[in-house]
C-alpha positions in Angstrom: 33.1 124.8 150.8 33.9 124.2 154.2 34.9 127.3 156.3 38.4 127.6 157.8 37.8 127.7 161.6 40.8 128.7 163.9 41.2 129.3 167.5 40.6 133.1 166.6 37.3 133.1 164.8 35.7 129.8 166.6 33.4 131.7 169.2 32.4 133.9 166.4 31.5 131.4 163.8 30.6 128.3 165.7 29.3 129.4 169.1 27.3 132.4 167.7 25.9 130.8 164.9 21.9 130.6 164.6 22.2 127.4 162.4 23.6 124.1 163.4 27.4 123.8 162.8 29.7 120.8 162.0 33.4 121.2 162.8 35.7 118.6 161.5 38.8 118.4 163.7 41.6 117.2 161.3 45.3 117.4 160.4 47.3 117.3 157.2 49.4 114.1 158.3 46.2 112.2 159.2 45.1 109.3 156.8 41.7 108.7 158.1 41.1 112.9 158.0 41.8 112.8 154.4 38.9 110.2 153.9 36.5 112.4 156.0 37.4 115.7 154.5 35.7 115.5 151.1 32.7 113.9 152.8 32.5 117.2 155.0 33.1 119.2 151.9 30.1 117.8 150.1 27.8 118.1 153.2 28.9 121.8 153.4 27.7 122.2 149.8 24.5 120.2 150.2 23.4 122.0 153.4 24.9 125.3 152.7 21.6 127.0 153.3 20.6 125.2 156.6 23.8 124.7 158.5 27.5 125.7 158.6 30.2 123.4 158.1 33.8 124.0 158.8 37.3 122.2 159.4 39.8 123.2 162.0 43.5 122.0 161.9 44.1 120.6 165.1 48.0 121.4 164.7 47.5 124.9 164.0 44.8 125.6 166.5 45.8 123.8 170.0 43.3 126.1 171.9 39.9 124.9 170.5 41.4 121.6 170.3 42.2 121.4 173.8 39.1 123.2 175.1 37.0 120.2 173.8 39.3 117.6 174.5 40.0 116.3 171.1 42.5 113.5 171.4 41.7 111.4 168.3 41.2 112.8 164.9 39.2 112.9 162.8 36.6 114.0 165.4 33.5 115.8 164.1 31.4 117.8 166.4 28.0 118.9 165.7 27.0 122.2 167.7 23.5 123.6 168.1 22.8 126.9 169.9 26.5 127.4 170.8 26.5 123.8 172.7 28.0 120.4 171.6 24.9 118.5 170.6 26.7 115.3 169.1 30.1 113.9 168.4 31.5 111.3 165.8 35.1 110.0 166.1 36.9 108.1 163.2 36.3 107.7 159.7 32.5 106.8 159.0 30.1 106.6 156.0 28.6 109.9 154.9 25.2 108.7 155.9 26.4 108.8 159.5 27.5 112.5 159.5 24.0 113.4 157.5 21.8 111.6 160.0 23.7 113.2 163.0 23.2 116.6 161.2 19.6 116.3 160.3 18.9 115.4 164.0 19.9 119.1 164.8 17.0 120.6 162.4 
């Protein structure tokens, strides 16, 4: 299950993690986000021991959304050691996200 990431817990969960972190920036009204959401959840289950996977609702969390310049959703950011290591914008196959995550190990 993906963690719920917010403006309040972002730094603690994402930037201070000792594991790679995937953050899915999404919104309830976004059609492509609903396609990516289940893929992100599945990756969260499959990599639970090696990575953190979370979802951030852009409508409810404008601070982090603006901080990382998220203009299009879905956007998935990949963090390693508190820094953005990779990025994927738009709906893509699961393999694209898995490959970007695997590159962080």
